[in-house]
C-alpha positions in Angstrom: -0.2 0.5 -0.2 1.5 3.1 -1.1 -1.1 6.1 -1.3 -2.0 6.5 2.5 -4.3 8.9 4.1 -2.1 10.0 6.8 0.9 12.2 7.0 3.1 10.1 8.9 2.1 6.7 7.0 3.2 9.0 3.6 6.3 10.2 5.8 7.3 6.7 6.5 6.4 5.3 3.4 8.7 8.0 1.2 11.5 7.6 3.5 12.1 4.0 3.6 11.1 3.0 7.0 8.1 0.8 6.3 8.6 -3.2 6.4 5.3 -4.9 7.8 2.0 -3.8 9.2 -0.4 -5.3 11.5 -3.3 -3.6 9.6 -2.0 -0.4 7.5 -5.4 0.4 6.0 -7.0 0.7 10.0 -3.6 2.2 11.3 -3.7 5.0 8.3 -7.2 5.4 9.1 -6.8 5.8 13.1 -4.0 8.6 12.4 -6.5 10.9 10.3 -9.6 10.2 13.3 -7.6 11.3 15.6 -4.1 11.4 18.2 -2.6 8.2 18.1 0.1 7.5 20.8 3.1 5.4 19.5 5.8 3.5 21.5 9.2 1.8 21.3 11.0 0.3 23.9 15.3 0.7 24.4 17.0 -1.9 26.6 19.2 -0.4 28.6 22.7 -2.1 28.3 24.8 0.1 28.0 25.4 4.3 28.6 24.8 5.1 25.1 22.3 3.8 22.0 24.4 3.9 19.0 23.6 4.6 15.3 22.0 1.1 15.0 18.7 3.0 17.1 18.8 6.1 15.2 15.9 4.9 12.9 13.8 4.1 16.0 14.1 7.6 17.3 13.9 8.9 13.9 10.2 7.1 14.0 9.0 8.8 16.9 10.3 12.3 15.7 8.1 12.1 12.4 4.9 10.7 15.1 5.5 13.5 17.0 6.2 15.7 13.9 2.8 14.5 12.3 1.0 15.3 15.6 0.7 12.3 17.3 2.2 11.2 20.9 5.5 9.1 21.1 6.7 7.1 24.1 10.3 6.5 24.5 10.0 3.3 26.5 13.3 2.6 28.6 13.7 -1.4 29.4 14.9 -1.0 33.1 13.1 -4.0 33.6 13.6 -6.0 30.2 17.0 -5.6 30.5 17.2 -7.6 33.5 16.2 -10.2 31.8 17.6 -9.8 28.2 16.2 -9.7 24.4 17.9 -13.3 22.8 16.8 -11.5 19.4 20.1 -11.7 17.2 21.8 -13.5 19.6 24.1 -16.9 20.1 24.7 -16.5 23.2 22.7 -14.9 26.9 23.4 -11.3 27.2 25.5 -10.5 30.6 23.3 -9.9 33.5 23.6 -6.0 34.7 22.9 -5.1 38.1 20.6 -2.5 39.3 23.1 0.4 39.9 24.7 -0.2 36.1 20.7 -0.7 34.8 20.5 3.0 36.4 23.5 4.1 35.3 23.0 3.1 31.6 19.2 4.6 31.3 20.7 7.9 32.5 23.2 8.2 29.9 20.4 6.7 26.9 17.8 9.5 28.4 20.3 12.7 27.1 19.8 11.9 23.1 16.1 12.2 23.1 15.8 15.2 24.9 17.6 16.6 21.3 14.9 14.9 19.0 11.8 15.3 20.7 9.5 17.4 22.8 8.9 16.5 26.3 6.2 17.9 28.6 2.3 18.1 29.5 0.9 18.6 26.1 -1.8 16.3 24.2 1.5 15.6 21.6 4.3 15.8 24.2 6.4 13.2 24.5 6.8 11.0 27.5 10.1 8.8 28.9 8.4 5.6 30.8 10.7 2.7 32.5 8.6 -0.6 32.5 10.6 -1.6 35.9 7.6 0.4 37.4 5.2 -2.5 36.1 7.4 -5.7 35.6 8.9 -5.3 38.9 5.8 -5.2 40.8 4.5 -8.1 38.9 3.8 -11.5 41.4 5.4 -14.4 39.3 2.5 -16.8 39.9 -0.3 -14.6 39.0 1.5 -13.6 35.9 1.9 -17.0 34.8 -1.9 -17.4 35.4 -3.3 -14.2 34.4 -0.8 -14.1 31.1 0.9 -17.3 30.3 -2.3 -18.7 29.3 -2.6 -16.8 26.6 1.2 -17.5 25.0 1.6 -21.2 23.1 4.9 -22.9 23.9 4.1 -24.0 19.4 4.0 -20.6 18.5 6.5 -19.1 21.0 9.0 -21.5 18.8 7.8 -20.3 15.8 9.7 -16.9 16.1 12.9 -15.9 14.7 14.4 -15.4 18.2 14.1 -18.6 19.4 14.2 -20.3 16.1 17.7 -19.2 15.2 19.2 -19.8 18.2 18.0 -23.2 18.5 19.0 -24.0 15.0 22.5 -23.2 15.7 22.3 -25.5 18.9 22.9 -22.5 20.9 21.2 -23.4 24.4 18.6 -20.4 25.5 17.6 -20.1 29.4 14.1 -20.1 30.3 14.9 -16.2 32.0 15.3 -15.4 27.9 12.2 -17.3 26.5 9.9 -14.7 29.1 10.9 -11.5 28.1 8.6 -12.0 24.8 6.4 -12.3 27.3 7.7 -8.9 29.0 7.3 -7.1 26.1 3.7 -8.1 25.3 3.0 -7.2 28.7 4.5 -3.8 28.1 2.4 -3.0 25.4 -0.6 -3.6 27.4 0.3 -1.8 30.5 0.9 1.3 28.0 -2.4 0.9 26.5 -3.9 1.0 29.8 -2.0 4.0 31.2 -1.8 6.0 28.0 -3.8 4.5 25.8 -0.7 3.8 23.8 -2.4 1.9 20.8 0.8 1.3 18.2 4.1 -0.2 18.7 7.0 0.2 16.5 10.3 -1.5 16.3 12.9 -3.1 13.9 12.1 -6.3 12.0 13.7 -8.4 14.1 11.0 -7.7 17.1 8.1 -8.5 14.9 7.3 -11.5 16.8 7.4 -9.9 20.2 5.6 -7.2 18.5 2.9 -9.6 17.0 2.5 -10.9 20.6 1.7 -7.5 22.2 -1.0 -7.0 19.7 -2.3 -10.4 20.1 -2.2 -9.4 24.4 -4.2 -6.3 23.8 -7.0 -8.1 21.9 -7.6 -10.9 23.9 -7.2 -9.0 27.7 -8.7 -5.5 26.6 -11.0 -6.3 23.9 -8.6 -3.6 21.8 -7.7 -3.0 18.6 -3.9 -2.1 18.7 -1.6 -2.0 15.7 2.4 -3.2 15.1 4.7 -1.5 12.5 8.2 -2.1 11.5 11.3 -0.9 10.2 13.5 -3.1 7.6 17.0 -4.3 9.2 19.6 -1.7 9.0 23.0 -2.6 6.6 24.8 -0.9 4.5 24.8 -1.2 0.9 27.9 -4.4 1.5 25.8 -6.0 3.8 27.9 -4.5 7.0 25.8 -3.9 9.8 24.8 -0.4 10.3 26.2 1.6 13.1 29.7 -0.7 13.1 33.3 0.5 12.3 36.5 -1.0 12.0 37.2 1.2 15.6 33.3 -0.4 17.5 29.9 1.2 17.7 28.9 4.7 16.5 27.5 6.4 19.5 25.3 8.7 20.0 26.4 10.6 23.4 29.3 12.8 22.7 31.7 11.1 25.2 31.4 8.6 23.9 31.9 9.0 20.2 32.9 12.6 19.6 31.4 15.4 17.3 34.2 14.7 14.7 34.1 10.9 14.3 30.2 10.9 14.0 30.6 13.3 11.0 33.5 11.1 9.5 31.1 8.2 10.1 28.4 9.8 7.7 30.7 11.5 5.6 32.2 7.8 4.8 29.7 5.8 4.1 29.2 4.4 0.7 28.5 5.7 -2.6 25.2 3.5 -2.3 23.8 4.3 1.3 23.7 8.1 0.4 20.4 8.4 -0.7 19.0 5.5 1.8 20.8 7.5 4.5 19.6 11.0 3.8 16.2 9.8 3.8 15.6 8.0 6.8 18.2 10.3 8.7 17.7 13.8 7.9 14.9 15.7 7.1 15.9 17.5 4.0 13.2 17.4 1.2 12.9 15.0 -0.8 13.5 16.7 -4.0 16.2 17.9 -3.0 17.6 14.0 -1.1 16.9 13.4 -5.0 19.5 15.6 -6.1 22.2 15.1 -4.3 22.2 11.3 -4.8 21.9 11.5 -8.6 25.4 13.3 -8.5 28.0 11.2 -9.3 32.0 10.5 -9.7 33.6 12.8 -7.2 30.6 15.1 -6.8 28.9 12.3 -4.4 31.2 13.5 -2.0 29.3 16.6 -1.8 26.6 14.9 -1.2 27.9 12.5 1.6 29.4 16.4 3.5 25.9 17.4 3.3 24.5 14.2 5.1 27.4 14.2 7.7 26.3 17.8 8.1 22.6 17.1 8.6 22.7 14.1 10.7 25.7 15.6 12.8 23.4 18.9 13.4 20.7 16.5 14.7 22.7 15.0 17.5 24.9 17.8 18.2 24.0 20.7 16.9 25.3 22.7 14.3 28.3 24.5 16.0 30.0 21.4 16.4 29.2 19.9 13.0 30.5 23.2 11.3 33.6 22.8 13.8 33.9 19.3 12.8 33.3 19.7 9.0 36.2 22.4 9.5 38.4 20.2 10.6 37.8 17.5 8.6 39.1 20.0 5.7 42.2 21.3 7.7 42.7 18.0 8.0 42.8 16.2 4.4 43.0 19.1 2.2 45.1 21.4 3.9 47.3 18.6 6.2 47.5 20.0 8.9 47.2 18.4 12.3 44.1 20.6 13.2 43.6 22.1 16.6 39.6 20.3 16.6 40.2 17.2 16.2 39.2 14.3 19.1 42.1 14.8 21.7 43.4 12.7 24.5 44.9 13.9 27.6 48.0 11.4 28.8 50.1 12.0 32.3 53.8 13.9 30.5 55.9 11.5 33.1 54.1 8.3 30.9 55.0 10.3 28.0 58.6 11.0 28.6 59.2 7.4 30.3 57.1 6.3 26.7 54.2 4.5 26.0 53.9 1.2 23.9 52.3 2.5 20.4 49.4 -0.6 20.6 47.9 0.3 24.4 48.4 4.5 23.2 46.0 3.9 19.7 43.5 1.8 22.0 43.4 4.2 24.9 42.4 6.7 22.4 39.8 4.6 20.7 41.2 4.1 17.2 42.0 0.1 18.0 39.5 -2.0 20.1 42.4 -3.8 21.2 46.4 -4.3 21.8 45.9 -7.0 19.6 44.3 -5.4 17.3 46.4 -2.5 17.3 49.5 -4.9 16.4 47.7 -6.6 13.5 46.7 -3.0 12.0 50.7 -2.0 12.3 51.6 -4.9 10.4 49.3 -4.2 7.6 50.5 -1.0 7.4 46.9 0.7 9.0 48.6 3.4 11.9 50.7 6.0 11.7 51.9 8.7 14.0 52.5 12.0 13.0 51.6 11.2 9.0 54.4 8.8 9.1 53.6 4.9 9.0 54.3 2.8 12.0 56.4 -0.5 11.0 57.4 -1.5 14.7 54.5 -3.6 16.8 57.2 -2.6 20.0 57.7 1.0 19.3 57.6 3.5 22.4 56.1 6.6 21.9 57.7 9.6 24.0 58.1 13.2 24.3 60.4 12.9 21.5 57.3 12.3 19.3 55.8 16.0 20.2 55.2 18.3 17.1 55.8 21.8 16.8 52.4 22.2 18.3 52.9 20.4 21.3 50.7 17.4 20.6 50.8 13.8 18.9 48.8 12.8 16.1 47.7 9.3 16.0 45.8 8.4 12.9 44.0 4.9 11.7 44.0 5.1 7.7 43.1 8.4 6.1 40.4 9.7 8.1 40.4 9.0 12.1 42.5 11.0 13.7 43.0 11.7 17.5 45.5 14.2 18.9 47.7 13.0 22.0 48.1 15.7 24.8 50.5 15.7 27.5 49.6 17.3 30.9 
């Protein structure tokens, strides 16, 4: 279906967000008839969300801009269990203190993309631990367990794929889909929420919630999913050789964030502009049609728009200028990400692989050594060939820093203090 009546569904369709929907005709009509409250859940497994979660946050943003009410559901309760979807092993169990710390970090990005408050379409942020921690086990099984069959649960990809790989699934994880379905039932009763959205890997869990609301509440509610995120070459969205691309500035600098979008594959430019910016579609069509070297200008527009949305216009402009200086003028550029090390440590000498790892350019000393052997690392723009090399104050350049580089486009300055 492509000719939608509602602004929200038309926007999602035109920008490539729609993959599955439980009843798109009825949902489209509900969006025309009144204000729809919709939610997406985010488990608190780290102190920041990463780019892979951004498509979901953008859906909440589009929902609000279309005149509806978004709910960001933080999984303070479900994180204690762990979503088994697309995992061969159980997630590490986190303490209540760690979950609270992660939740505090995750909250930050939503304030940049959603409007919170007390008005009809203002966003809500809710913690599912508020109700899940109060459930009595026997009462929960009696009241809700009867609405789920083991036969059907075994058909869901999150279970089927784990079992087909002969990897164990704990009974704790098996309960995750019941808890997520209960979230929908609870949000319907508390806030009149009638739409759950998520990635296509959540389809089974979402359908369970839709069914539970139908059986327990005699309510028609809806589920809608996005396509799984991957780059044109099949790489998982939001991953680089240096690790995840986080949305919080303390885990990924605006410069590195800008570079992630600037370095995307040519074939991804149009897709990313539609999903991760709010540029007009006509302008996106013009940009994605650019050929040869001109496509790099489209990538810069993408990087500027995406970085502005998360880190602000000033940070985006600084990142763009730093990149221009570093790559067009060959300068070390004061705006590059910087780490500080004790001057005494630099005087004694720091093992190069350890320094590259501390700078976040490699994930481990072993990876750093492999990159050195492959010619991927540089110190002050000179290729590094000795994996036993010590970096010392003798390496300080005329600006009083040491420039570390991974490939041509990832750089960090080391500053003694």
